[in-house]
GUDOTOR-690957 format. One record per residue (C-alpha): residue number from 1; residue in one letter; x negated, y negated, z. Coordinates in steps of 0.1 Angstrom, whole numbers, plus 5000, padded with zeros to 4 digits. Layout:
BEGIN
dovex = NUM	lomi = A	c1 = X	c2 = Y	c3 = Z
...
***
This chain:
BEGIN
dovex = 1	lomi = X	c1 = 4894	c2 = 5095	c3 = 4816
dovex = 2	lomi = X	c1 = 4915	c2 = 5095	c3 = 4780
dovex = 3	lomi = X	c1 = 4939	c2 = 5122	c3 = 4802
dovex = 4	lomi = X	c1 = 4942	c2 = 5101	c3 = 4831
dovex = 5	lomi = X	c1 = 4948	c2 = 5065	c3 = 4813
dovex = 6	lomi = X	c1 = 4976	c2 = 5087	c3 = 4791
dovex = 7	lomi = X	c1 = 4989	c2 = 5097	c3 = 4823
dovex = 8	lomi = X	c1 = 4993	c2 = 5061	c3 = 4839
dovex = 9	lomi = X	c1 = 5007	c2 = 5046	c3 = 4808
dovex = 10	lomi = X	c1 = 5036	c2 = 5072	c3 = 4806
dovex = 11	lomi = X	c1 = 5040	c2 = 5066	c3 = 4844
dovex = 12	lomi = X	c1 = 5041	c2 = 5026	c3 = 4840
dovex = 13	lomi = X	c1 = 5068	c2 = 5032	c3 = 4809
dovex = 14	lomi = X	c1 = 5081	c2 = 5053	c3 = 4831
dovex = 15	lomi = X	c1 = 5089	c2 = 5026	c3 = 4859
dovex = 16	lomi = X	c1 = 5097	c2 = 4998	c3 = 4834
dovex = 17	lomi = X	c1 = 5123	c2 = 5023	c3 = 4820
dovex = 18	lomi = X	c1 = 5139	c2 = 5033	c3 = 4859
dovex = 19	lomi = X	c1 = 5132	c2 = 4994	c3 = 4861
dovex = 20	lomi = X	c1 = 5156	c2 = 4985	c3 = 4832
dovex = 21	lomi = X	c1 = 5182	c2 = 5013	c3 = 4840
dovex = 22	lomi = X	c1 = 5181	c2 = 4997	c3 = 4883
dovex = 23	lomi = X	c1 = 5196	c2 = 4970	c3 = 4868
dovex = 24	lomi = X	c1 = 5220	c2 = 4983	c3 = 4849
dovex = 25	lomi = X	c1 = 5231	c2 = 5007	c3 = 4879
dovex = 26	lomi = X	c1 = 5236	c2 = 4981	c3 = 4902
dovex = 27	lomi = X	c1 = 5267	c2 = 4975	c3 = 4886
dovex = 28	lomi = X	c1 = 5268	c2 = 4934	c3 = 4892
dovex = 29	lomi = X	c1 = 5262	c2 = 4931	c3 = 4855
dovex = 30	lomi = X	c1 = 5232	c2 = 4910	c3 = 4839
dovex = 31	lomi = X	c1 = 5247	c2 = 4876	c3 = 4838
dovex = 32	lomi = X	c1 = 5254	c2 = 4875	c3 = 4876
dovex = 33	lomi = X	c1 = 5220	c2 = 4887	c3 = 4883
dovex = 34	lomi = X	c1 = 5205	c2 = 4855	c3 = 4856
dovex = 35	lomi = X	c1 = 5228	c2 = 4838	c3 = 4871
dovex = 36	lomi = X	c1 = 5209	c2 = 4839	c3 = 4903
dovex = 37	lomi = X	c1 = 5177	c2 = 4835	c3 = 4894
dovex = 38	lomi = X	c1 = 5183	c2 = 4807	c3 = 4878
dovex = 39	lomi = X	c1 = 5190	c2 = 4790	c3 = 4910
dovex = 40	lomi = X	c1 = 5156	c2 = 4793	c3 = 4918
dovex = 41	lomi = X	c1 = 5135	c2 = 4763	c3 = 4915
dovex = 42	lomi = X	c1 = 5100	c2 = 4756	c3 = 4901
dovex = 43	lomi = X	c1 = 5088	c2 = 4745	c3 = 4934
dovex = 44	lomi = X	c1 = 5104	c2 = 4774	c3 = 4953
dovex = 45	lomi = X	c1 = 5087	c2 = 4798	c3 = 4927
dovex = 46	lomi = X	c1 = 5055	c2 = 4784	c3 = 4930
dovex = 47	lomi = X	c1 = 5055	c2 = 4785	c3 = 4972
dovex = 48	lomi = X	c1 = 5065	c2 = 4818	c3 = 4965
dovex = 49	lomi = X	c1 = 5036	c2 = 4831	c3 = 4944
dovex = 50	lomi = X	c1 = 5013	c2 = 4811	c3 = 4971
dovex = 51	lomi = X	c1 = 5020	c2 = 4831	c3 = 4999
dovex = 52	lomi = X	c1 = 5026	c2 = 4860	c3 = 4979
dovex = 53	lomi = X	c1 = 4987	c2 = 4862	c3 = 4983
dovex = 54	lomi = X	c1 = 4985	c2 = 4855	c3 = 5018
dovex = 55	lomi = X	c1 = 4989	c2 = 4893	c3 = 5027
dovex = 56	lomi = X	c1 = 4960	c2 = 4898	c3 = 5000
dovex = 57	lomi = X	c1 = 4934	c2 = 4875	c3 = 5016
dovex = 58	lomi = X	c1 = 4938	c2 = 4886	c3 = 5052
dovex = 59	lomi = X	c1 = 4936	c2 = 4926	c3 = 5043
dovex = 60	lomi = X	c1 = 4903	c2 = 4914	c3 = 5025
dovex = 61	lomi = X	c1 = 4895	c2 = 4904	c3 = 5054
dovex = 62	lomi = X	c1 = 4901	c2 = 4936	c3 = 5073
dovex = 63	lomi = X	c1 = 4887	c2 = 4958	c3 = 5044
dovex = 64	lomi = X	c1 = 4857	c2 = 4929	c3 = 5049
dovex = 65	lomi = X	c1 = 4854	c2 = 4940	c3 = 5084
dovex = 66	lomi = X	c1 = 4859	c2 = 4974	c3 = 5085
dovex = 67	lomi = X	c1 = 4831	c2 = 4977	c3 = 5055
dovex = 68	lomi = X	c1 = 4805	c2 = 4958	c3 = 5075
dovex = 69	lomi = X	c1 = 4810	c2 = 4984	c3 = 5102
dovex = 70	lomi = X	c1 = 4795	c2 = 5013	c3 = 5077
dovex = 71	lomi = X	c1 = 4771	c2 = 4993	c3 = 5068
dovex = 72	lomi = X	c1 = 4786	c2 = 4981	c3 = 5031
dovex = 73	lomi = X	c1 = 4767	c2 = 4951	c3 = 5019
dovex = 74	lomi = X	c1 = 4797	c2 = 4926	c3 = 5008
dovex = 75	lomi = X	c1 = 4805	c2 = 4891	c3 = 5012
dovex = 76	lomi = X	c1 = 4839	c2 = 4879	c3 = 5024
dovex = 77	lomi = X	c1 = 4848	c2 = 4867	c3 = 4987
dovex = 78	lomi = X	c1 = 4838	c2 = 4903	c3 = 4979
dovex = 79	lomi = X	c1 = 4856	c2 = 4923	c3 = 5000
dovex = 80	lomi = X	c1 = 4890	c2 = 4902	c3 = 4990
dovex = 81	lomi = X	c1 = 4884	c2 = 4908	c3 = 4952
dovex = 82	lomi = X	c1 = 4874	c2 = 4948	c3 = 4962
dovex = 83	lomi = X	c1 = 4911	c2 = 4950	c3 = 4983
dovex = 84	lomi = X	c1 = 4926	c2 = 4932	c3 = 4951
dovex = 85	lomi = X	c1 = 4908	c2 = 4956	c3 = 4927
dovex = 86	lomi = X	c1 = 4926	c2 = 4983	c3 = 4955
dovex = 87	lomi = X	c1 = 4957	c2 = 4974	c3 = 4955
dovex = 88	lomi = X	c1 = 4958	c2 = 4974	c3 = 4914
dovex = 89	lomi = X	c1 = 4947	c2 = 5005	c3 = 4915
dovex = 90	lomi = X	c1 = 4972	c2 = 5016	c3 = 4944
dovex = 91	lomi = X	c1 = 4999	c2 = 4996	c3 = 4922
dovex = 92	lomi = X	c1 = 4993	c2 = 5020	c3 = 4889
dovex = 93	lomi = X	c1 = 4987	c2 = 5055	c3 = 4899
dovex = 94	lomi = X	c1 = 5013	c2 = 5073	c3 = 4911
dovex = 95	lomi = X	c1 = 5025	c2 = 5083	c3 = 4942
dovex = 96	lomi = X	c1 = 5008	c2 = 5046	c3 = 4958
dovex = 97	lomi = X	c1 = 4981	c2 = 5048	c3 = 4979
dovex = 98	lomi = X	c1 = 4978	c2 = 5089	c3 = 4976
dovex = 99	lomi = X	c1 = 4967	c2 = 5081	c3 = 4943
dovex = 100	lomi = X	c1 = 4954	c2 = 5049	c3 = 4941
dovex = 101	lomi = X	c1 = 4930	c2 = 5053	c3 = 4972
dovex = 102	lomi = X	c1 = 4904	c2 = 5077	c3 = 4959
dovex = 103	lomi = X	c1 = 4902	c2 = 5055	c3 = 4931
dovex = 104	lomi = X	c1 = 4898	c2 = 5025	c3 = 4955
dovex = 105	lomi = X	c1 = 4874	c2 = 5046	c3 = 4978
dovex = 106	lomi = X	c1 = 4851	c2 = 5050	c3 = 4945
dovex = 107	lomi = X	c1 = 4853	c2 = 5014	c3 = 4936
dovex = 108	lomi = X	c1 = 4838	c2 = 5005	c3 = 4967
dovex = 109	lomi = X	c1 = 4814	c2 = 5028	c3 = 4963
dovex = 110	lomi = X	c1 = 4803	c2 = 5018	c3 = 4929
dovex = 111	lomi = X	c1 = 4800	c2 = 4981	c3 = 4937
dovex = 112	lomi = X	c1 = 4783	c2 = 4986	c3 = 4974
dovex = 113	lomi = X	c1 = 4761	c2 = 5014	c3 = 4963
dovex = 114	lomi = X	c1 = 4770	c2 = 5040	c3 = 4988
dovex = 115	lomi = X	c1 = 4781	c2 = 5072	c3 = 4992
dovex = 116	lomi = X	c1 = 4821	c2 = 5081	c3 = 4980
dovex = 117	lomi = X	c1 = 4832	c2 = 5091	c3 = 5012
dovex = 118	lomi = X	c1 = 4822	c2 = 5062	c3 = 5031
dovex = 119	lomi = X	c1 = 4839	c2 = 5037	c3 = 5007
dovex = 120	lomi = X	c1 = 4869	c2 = 5062	c3 = 5008
dovex = 121	lomi = X	c1 = 4871	c2 = 5056	c3 = 5050
dovex = 122	lomi = X	c1 = 4869	c2 = 5017	c3 = 5045
dovex = 123	lomi = X	c1 = 4900	c2 = 5015	c3 = 5021
dovex = 124	lomi = X	c1 = 4920	c2 = 5044	c3 = 5043
dovex = 125	lomi = X	c1 = 4909	c2 = 5027	c3 = 5071
dovex = 126	lomi = X	c1 = 4925	c2 = 4995	c3 = 5060
dovex = 127	lomi = X	c1 = 4955	c2 = 5014	c3 = 5053
dovex = 128	lomi = X	c1 = 4961	c2 = 5033	c3 = 5080
dovex = 129	lomi = X	c1 = 4956	c2 = 5001	c3 = 5100
dovex = 130	lomi = X	c1 = 4984	c2 = 4981	c3 = 5078
dovex = 131	lomi = X	c1 = 5005	c2 = 5014	c3 = 5082
dovex = 132	lomi = X	c1 = 5005	c2 = 5013	c3 = 5117
dovex = 133	lomi = X	c1 = 5009	c2 = 4974	c3 = 5123
dovex = 134	lomi = X	c1 = 5042	c2 = 4977	c3 = 5096
dovex = 135	lomi = X	c1 = 5056	c2 = 5004	c3 = 5117
dovex = 136	lomi = X	c1 = 5048	c2 = 4982	c3 = 5148
dovex = 137	lomi = X	c1 = 5065	c2 = 4950	c3 = 5128
dovex = 138	lomi = X	c1 = 5095	c2 = 4975	c3 = 5120
dovex = 139	lomi = X	c1 = 5094	c2 = 4992	c3 = 5155
dovex = 140	lomi = X	c1 = 5100	c2 = 4958	c3 = 5170
dovex = 141	lomi = X	c1 = 5127	c2 = 4945	c3 = 5146
dovex = 142	lomi = X	c1 = 5149	c2 = 4974	c3 = 5151
dovex = 143	lomi = X	c1 = 5147	c2 = 4973	c3 = 5189
dovex = 144	lomi = X	c1 = 5155	c2 = 4940	c3 = 5186
dovex = 145	lomi = X	c1 = 5183	c2 = 4940	c3 = 5161
dovex = 146	lomi = X	c1 = 5199	c2 = 4972	c3 = 5181
dovex = 147	lomi = X	c1 = 5197	c2 = 4951	c3 = 5215
dovex = 148	lomi = X	c1 = 5209	c2 = 4916	c3 = 5205
dovex = 149	lomi = X	c1 = 5226	c2 = 4913	c3 = 5173
dovex = 150	lomi = X	c1 = 5262	c2 = 4934	c3 = 5163
dovex = 151	lomi = X	c1 = 5253	c2 = 4964	c3 = 5137
dovex = 152	lomi = X	c1 = 5279	c2 = 4989	c3 = 5122
dovex = 153	lomi = X	c1 = 5279	c2 = 5021	c3 = 5138
dovex = 154	lomi = X	c1 = 5259	c2 = 5034	c3 = 5104
dovex = 155	lomi = X	c1 = 5232	c2 = 5006	c3 = 5107
dovex = 156	lomi = X	c1 = 5227	c2 = 5017	c3 = 5141
dovex = 157	lomi = X	c1 = 5227	c2 = 5051	c3 = 5136
dovex = 158	lomi = X	c1 = 5200	c2 = 5045	c3 = 5105
dovex = 159	lomi = X	c1 = 5180	c2 = 5025	c3 = 5127
dovex = 160	lomi = X	c1 = 5182	c2 = 5052	c3 = 5159
dovex = 161	lomi = X	c1 = 5165	c2 = 5078	c3 = 5135
dovex = 162	lomi = X	c1 = 5141	c2 = 5056	c3 = 5123
dovex = 163	lomi = X	c1 = 5129	c2 = 5048	c3 = 5157
dovex = 164	lomi = X	c1 = 5128	c2 = 5085	c3 = 5166
dovex = 165	lomi = X	c1 = 5107	c2 = 5096	c3 = 5131
dovex = 166	lomi = X	c1 = 5082	c2 = 5068	c3 = 5138
dovex = 167	lomi = X	c1 = 5078	c2 = 5083	c3 = 5173
dovex = 168	lomi = X	c1 = 5071	c2 = 5118	c3 = 5158
dovex = 169	lomi = X	c1 = 5046	c2 = 5108	c3 = 5128
dovex = 170	lomi = X	c1 = 5025	c2 = 5091	c3 = 5161
dovex = 171	lomi = X	c1 = 5025	c2 = 5120	c3 = 5176
dovex = 172	lomi = X	c1 = 5013	c2 = 5139	c3 = 5145
dovex = 173	lomi = X	c1 = 4989	c2 = 5114	c3 = 5137
dovex = 174	lomi = X	c1 = 4974	c2 = 5117	c3 = 5174
dovex = 175	lomi = X	c1 = 4974	c2 = 5154	c3 = 5171
dovex = 176	lomi = X	c1 = 4957	c2 = 5152	c3 = 5136
dovex = 177	lomi = X	c1 = 4934	c2 = 5129	c3 = 5150
dovex = 178	lomi = X	c1 = 4924	c2 = 5151	c3 = 5177
dovex = 179	lomi = X	c1 = 4915	c2 = 5181	c3 = 5156
dovex = 180	lomi = X	c1 = 4898	c2 = 5161	c3 = 5128
dovex = 181	lomi = X	c1 = 4862	c2 = 5177	c3 = 5129
dovex = 182	lomi = X	c1 = 4879	c2 = 5212	c3 = 5125
dovex = 183	lomi = X	c1 = 4909	c2 = 5197	c3 = 5097
dovex = 184	lomi = X	c1 = 4876	c2 = 5185	c3 = 5074
dovex = 185	lomi = X	c1 = 4856	c2 = 5217	c3 = 5076
dovex = 186	lomi = X	c1 = 4892	c2 = 5233	c3 = 5066
dovex = 187	lomi = X	c1 = 4901	c2 = 5212	c3 = 5040
dovex = 188	lomi = X	c1 = 4867	c2 = 5208	c3 = 5024
dovex = 189	lomi = X	c1 = 4863	c2 = 5245	c3 = 5020
dovex = 190	lomi = X	c1 = 4901	c2 = 5247	c3 = 5008
dovex = 191	lomi = X	c1 = 4890	c2 = 5214	c3 = 4984
dovex = 192	lomi = X	c1 = 4857	c2 = 5236	c3 = 4973
dovex = 193	lomi = X	c1 = 4877	c2 = 5268	c3 = 4960
dovex = 194	lomi = X	c1 = 4902	c2 = 5247	c3 = 4941
dovex = 195	lomi = X	c1 = 4871	c2 = 5226	c3 = 4923
dovex = 196	lomi = X	c1 = 4856	c2 = 5261	c3 = 4918
dovex = 197	lomi = X	c1 = 4888	c2 = 5277	c3 = 4902
dovex = 198	lomi = X	c1 = 4889	c2 = 5240	c3 = 4879
dovex = 199	lomi = X	c1 = 4854	c2 = 5247	c3 = 4866
dovex = 200	lomi = X	c1 = 4861	c2 = 5285	c3 = 4857
dovex = 201	lomi = X	c1 = 4895	c2 = 5272	c3 = 4839
dovex = 202	lomi = X	c1 = 4870	c2 = 5245	c3 = 4822
dovex = 203	lomi = X	c1 = 4848	c2 = 5249	c3 = 4801
dovex = 204	lomi = X	c1 = 4816	c2 = 5227	c3 = 4807
dovex = 205	lomi = X	c1 = 4830	c2 = 5214	c3 = 4840
dovex = 206	lomi = X	c1 = 4802	c2 = 5225	c3 = 4866
dovex = 207	lomi = X	c1 = 4822	c2 = 5220	c3 = 4904
dovex = 208	lomi = X	c1 = 4801	c2 = 5213	c3 = 4934
dovex = 209	lomi = X	c1 = 4788	c2 = 5239	c3 = 4961
dovex = 210	lomi = X	c1 = 4815	c2 = 5241	c3 = 4985
dovex = 211	lomi = X	c1 = 4789	c2 = 5235	c3 = 5009
dovex = 212	lomi = X	c1 = 4786	c2 = 5200	c3 = 4997
dovex = 213	lomi = X	c1 = 4821	c2 = 5193	c3 = 4998
dovex = 214	lomi = X	c1 = 4825	c2 = 5202	c3 = 5034
dovex = 215	lomi = X	c1 = 4795	c2 = 5181	c3 = 5041
dovex = 216	lomi = X	c1 = 4814	c2 = 5153	c3 = 5021
dovex = 217	lomi = X	c1 = 4845	c2 = 5157	c3 = 5041
dovex = 218	lomi = X	c1 = 4824	c2 = 5155	c3 = 5075
dovex = 219	lomi = X	c1 = 4809	c2 = 5124	c3 = 5064
dovex = 220	lomi = X	c1 = 4847	c2 = 5109	c3 = 5055
dovex = 221	lomi = X	c1 = 4854	c2 = 5116	c3 = 5093
dovex = 222	lomi = X	c1 = 4823	c2 = 5102	c3 = 5105
dovex = 223	lomi = X	c1 = 4825	c2 = 5072	c3 = 5083
dovex = 224	lomi = X	c1 = 4863	c2 = 5066	c3 = 5100
dovex = 225	lomi = X	c1 = 4848	c2 = 5074	c3 = 5136
dovex = 226	lomi = X	c1 = 4827	c2 = 5046	c3 = 5129
dovex = 227	lomi = X	c1 = 4855	c2 = 5022	c3 = 5123
dovex = 228	lomi = X	c1 = 4870	c2 = 5031	c3 = 5154
dovex = 229	lomi = X	c1 = 4839	c2 = 5026	c3 = 5174
dovex = 230	lomi = X	c1 = 4845	c2 = 4988	c3 = 5179
dovex = 231	lomi = X	c1 = 4877	c2 = 4983	c3 = 5198
dovex = 232	lomi = X	c1 = 4869	c2 = 4946	c3 = 5194
dovex = 233	lomi = X	c1 = 4869	c2 = 4953	c3 = 5151
dovex = 234	lomi = X	c1 = 4899	c2 = 4974	c3 = 5152
dovex = 235	lomi = X	c1 = 4919	c2 = 4950	c3 = 5170
dovex = 236	lomi = X	c1 = 4905	c2 = 4922	c3 = 5145
dovex = 237	lomi = X	c1 = 4917	c2 = 4949	c3 = 5118
dovex = 238	lomi = X	c1 = 4955	c2 = 4955	c3 = 5132
dovex = 239	lomi = X	c1 = 4959	c2 = 4919	c3 = 5136
dovex = 240	lomi = X	c1 = 4951	c2 = 4909	c3 = 5106
dovex = 241	lomi = X	c1 = 4972	c2 = 4938	c3 = 5092
dovex = 242	lomi = X	c1 = 5000	c2 = 4925	c3 = 5115
dovex = 243	lomi = X	c1 = 4995	c2 = 4886	c3 = 5099
dovex = 244	lomi = X	c1 = 4996	c2 = 4902	c3 = 5063
dovex = 245	lomi = X	c1 = 5030	c2 = 4922	c3 = 5066
dovex = 246	lomi = X	c1 = 5044	c2 = 4891	c3 = 5089
dovex = 247	lomi = X	c1 = 5036	c2 = 4872	c3 = 5053
dovex = 248	lomi = X	c1 = 5052	c2 = 4891	c3 = 5035
dovex = 249	lomi = X	c1 = 5084	c2 = 4891	c3 = 5053
dovex = 250	lomi = X	c1 = 5080	c2 = 4854	c3 = 5053
dovex = 251	lomi = X	c1 = 5079	c2 = 4863	c3 = 5012
dovex = 252	lomi = X	c1 = 5114	c2 = 4883	c3 = 5013
dovex = 253	lomi = X	c1 = 5128	c2 = 4857	c3 = 5037
dovex = 254	lomi = X	c1 = 5118	c2 = 4828	c3 = 5013
dovex = 255	lomi = X	c1 = 5129	c2 = 4844	c3 = 4983
dovex = 256	lomi = X	c1 = 5164	c2 = 4850	c3 = 4999
dovex = 257	lomi = X	c1 = 5164	c2 = 4812	c3 = 5013
dovex = 258	lomi = X	c1 = 5156	c2 = 4803	c3 = 4975
dovex = 259	lomi = X	c1 = 5195	c2 = 4816	c3 = 4965
dovex = 260	lomi = X	c1 = 5209	c2 = 4801	c3 = 4999
dovex = 261	lomi = X	c1 = 5209	c2 = 4835	c3 = 5014
dovex = 262	lomi = X	c1 = 5207	c2 = 4830	c3 = 5052
dovex = 263	lomi = X	c1 = 5196	c2 = 4861	c3 = 5061
dovex = 264	lomi = X	c1 = 5175	c2 = 4860	c3 = 5100
dovex = 265	lomi = X	c1 = 5140	c2 = 4869	c3 = 5103
dovex = 266	lomi = X	c1 = 5143	c2 = 4901	c3 = 5125
dovex = 267	lomi = X	c1 = 5161	c2 = 4917	c3 = 5097
dovex = 268	lomi = X	c1 = 5140	c2 = 4906	c3 = 5072
dovex = 269	lomi = X	c1 = 5112	c2 = 4925	c3 = 5095
dovex = 270	lomi = X	c1 = 5132	c2 = 4957	c3 = 5099
dovex = 271	lomi = X	c1 = 5142	c2 = 4955	c3 = 5059
dovex = 272	lomi = X	c1 = 5102	c2 = 4952	c3 = 5050
dovex = 273	lomi = X	c1 = 5087	c2 = 4984	c3 = 5068
dovex = 274	lomi = X	c1 = 5118	c2 = 5005	c3 = 5052
dovex = 275	lomi = X	c1 = 5113	c2 = 4992	c3 = 5020
dovex = 276	lomi = X	c1 = 5075	c2 = 5004	c3 = 5021
dovex = 277	lomi = X	c1 = 5085	c2 = 5039	c3 = 5019
dovex = 278	lomi = X	c1 = 5097	c2 = 5035	c3 = 4984
dovex = 279	lomi = X	c1 = 5058	c2 = 5029	c3 = 4979
dovex = 280	lomi = X	c1 = 5050	c2 = 5068	c3 = 4980
dovex = 281	lomi = X	c1 = 5074	c2 = 5073	c3 = 4948
dovex = 282	lomi = X	c1 = 5058	c2 = 5091	c3 = 4920
dovex = 283	lomi = X	c1 = 5066	c2 = 5056	c3 = 4896
dovex = 284	lomi = X	c1 = 5034	c2 = 5033	c3 = 4900
dovex = 285	lomi = X	c1 = 5040	c2 = 5008	c3 = 4929
dovex = 286	lomi = X	c1 = 5071	c2 = 5022	c3 = 4935
dovex = 287	lomi = X	c1 = 5086	c2 = 5006	c3 = 4910
dovex = 288	lomi = X	c1 = 5124	c2 = 5011	c3 = 4906
dovex = 289	lomi = X	c1 = 5130	c2 = 5028	c3 = 4939
dovex = 290	lomi = X	c1 = 5113	c2 = 4999	c3 = 4955
dovex = 291	lomi = X	c1 = 5136	c2 = 4976	c3 = 4940
dovex = 292	lomi = X	c1 = 5170	c2 = 4998	c3 = 4943
dovex = 293	lomi = X	c1 = 5158	c2 = 5008	c3 = 4980
dovex = 294	lomi = X	c1 = 5152	c2 = 4970	c3 = 4986
dovex = 295	lomi = X	c1 = 5183	c2 = 4963	c3 = 4973
dovex = 296	lomi = X	c1 = 5209	c2 = 4986	c3 = 4992
dovex = 297	lomi = X	c1 = 5187	c2 = 4976	c3 = 5025
dovex = 298	lomi = X	c1 = 5195	c2 = 4942	c3 = 5020
dovex = 299	lomi = X	c1 = 5232	c2 = 4944	c3 = 5012
dovex = 300	lomi = X	c1 = 5233	c2 = 4968	c3 = 5042
dovex = 301	lomi = X	c1 = 5216	c2 = 4954	c3 = 5070
dovex = 302	lomi = X	c1 = 5213	c2 = 4918	c3 = 5058
dovex = 303	lomi = X	c1 = 5245	c2 = 4915	c3 = 5045
dovex = 304	lomi = X	c1 = 5238	c2 = 4899	c3 = 5017
dovex = 305	lomi = X	c1 = 5259	c2 = 4899	c3 = 4981
dovex = 306	lomi = X	c1 = 5249	c2 = 4925	c3 = 4956
dovex = 307	lomi = X	c1 = 5238	c2 = 4900	c3 = 4927
dovex = 308	lomi = X	c1 = 5221	c2 = 4881	c3 = 4954
dovex = 309	lomi = X	c1 = 5202	c2 = 4909	c3 = 4966
dovex = 310	lomi = X	c1 = 5191	c2 = 4922	c3 = 4936
dovex = 311	lomi = X	c1 = 5181	c2 = 4885	c3 = 4923
dovex = 312	lomi = X	c1 = 5164	c2 = 4881	c3 = 4959
dovex = 313	lomi = X	c1 = 5149	c2 = 4916	c3 = 4956
dovex = 314	lomi = X	c1 = 5136	c2 = 4906	c3 = 4915
dovex = 315	lomi = X	c1 = 5118	c2 = 4874	c3 = 4929
dovex = 316	lomi = X	c1 = 5099	c2 = 4890	c3 = 4960
dovex = 317	lomi = X	c1 = 5087	c2 = 4919	c3 = 4940
dovex = 318	lomi = X	c1 = 5074	c2 = 4896	c3 = 4913
dovex = 319	lomi = X	c1 = 5055	c2 = 4874	c3 = 4943
dovex = 320	lomi = X	c1 = 5046	c2 = 4896	c3 = 4968
dovex = 321	lomi = X	c1 = 5039	c2 = 4926	c3 = 4938
dovex = 322	lomi = X	c1 = 5036	c2 = 4920	c3 = 4904
dovex = 323	lomi = X	c1 = 5016	c2 = 4888	c3 = 4907
dovex = 324	lomi = X	c1 = 4991	c2 = 4902	c3 = 4931
dovex = 325	lomi = X	c1 = 4987	c2 = 4933	c3 = 4908
dovex = 326	lomi = X	c1 = 4980	c2 = 4915	c3 = 4877
dovex = 327	lomi = X	c1 = 4957	c2 = 4896	c3 = 4897
dovex = 328	lomi = X	c1 = 4940	c2 = 4928	c3 = 4911
dovex = 329	lomi = X	c1 = 4934	c2 = 4937	c3 = 4874
dovex = 330	lomi = X	c1 = 4914	c2 = 4911	c3 = 4862
dovex = 331	lomi = X	c1 = 4890	c2 = 4918	c3 = 4896
dovex = 332	lomi = X	c1 = 4892	c2 = 4954	c3 = 4887
dovex = 333	lomi = X	c1 = 4880	c2 = 4950	c3 = 4853
dovex = 334	lomi = X	c1 = 4852	c2 = 4925	c3 = 4861
dovex = 335	lomi = X	c1 = 4839	c2 = 4947	c3 = 4892
dovex = 336	lomi = X	c1 = 4836	c2 = 4974	c3 = 4867
dovex = 337	lomi = X	c1 = 4813	c2 = 4950	c3 = 4843
dovex = 338	lomi = X	c1 = 4793	c2 = 4938	c3 = 4867
dovex = 339	lomi = X	c1 = 4788	c2 = 4966	c3 = 4886
dovex = 340	lomi = X	c1 = 4757	c2 = 4985	c3 = 4873
dovex = 341	lomi = X	c1 = 4778	c2 = 5023	c3 = 4882
dovex = 342	lomi = X	c1 = 4747	c2 = 5035	c3 = 4902
dovex = 343	lomi = X	c1 = 4767	c2 = 5034	c3 = 4934
dovex = 344	lomi = X	c1 = 4776	c2 = 5066	c3 = 4955
dovex = 345	lomi = X	c1 = 4745	c2 = 5086	c3 = 4947
dovex = 346	lomi = X	c1 = 4731	c2 = 5085	c3 = 4981
dovex = 347	lomi = X	c1 = 4740	c2 = 5111	c3 = 5004
dovex = 348	lomi = X	c1 = 4761	c2 = 5110	c3 = 5032
dovex = 349	lomi = X	c1 = 4735	c2 = 5099	c3 = 5062
dovex = 350	lomi = X	c1 = 4718	c2 = 5073	c3 = 5032
***
């Protein structure tokens, strides 16, 4: 745990350093950025912070529906709190959801008293539904933009490539799901071998039996199948995912409006999904890379002047990312103290 905390703290420092370098590297001057930020009225700032929490509420509702389908005992407020905590863990660990989802799943298991793979399935299911929702939003926005707006050749080509990549990822996801049972066994065996190697290298660490790891992987897939077993529930989760991303896009649009930058909602709907790609960067929450990518998109796609684009990016990230992350950290601490830590001890069928 100490090593993990030190590694996370090191990545946070790298992210902060990267953010400082980003502000200096954009080439518009700190004074120009500060002047743009000074145009945000206190009322606008309060509205932005409020709207920034709407996605957490909607996606917490998604998690509640998913956890109910997995027989995880939780209330709607508790599910919202769990989602806020999972978001915090994603945002303070490197590589976004890939680094934070296992920790979020462990927290759900601890609080709900269920096996780890069931808690992980709940968190991953909501993340997958949100990914589908944001991709759908981007496809619709990109298609409308290509069909109705005058965009330069470079932007048109970039949008075309992005749509093609989305189609390819969709096909790969379908093929992966069809082979899920075979993949679960293969991944479980590979992970079991890796854990045996870790146990040999680190004295005092007893790795689990390979068969147990394979069973856990199979339990994870079974939990995912339970989530998809109800079309009504799955449809509601997807709708809440779309609503959350529309709220995120609204936060960005309001950030631009607070700085007197007129950008059409369609262009904002294109910018938000692409900017989400920065979440997979090594820095926690994609800090620095997310700001750089979003600034570039606002300039290229939205036609926003660079100083205003930087200021709008910082305002948007504060409202939609940093404030919810701070709140999620508080919720995480409260949940860890309040839970007894006995969760996750059941068998996969328990």
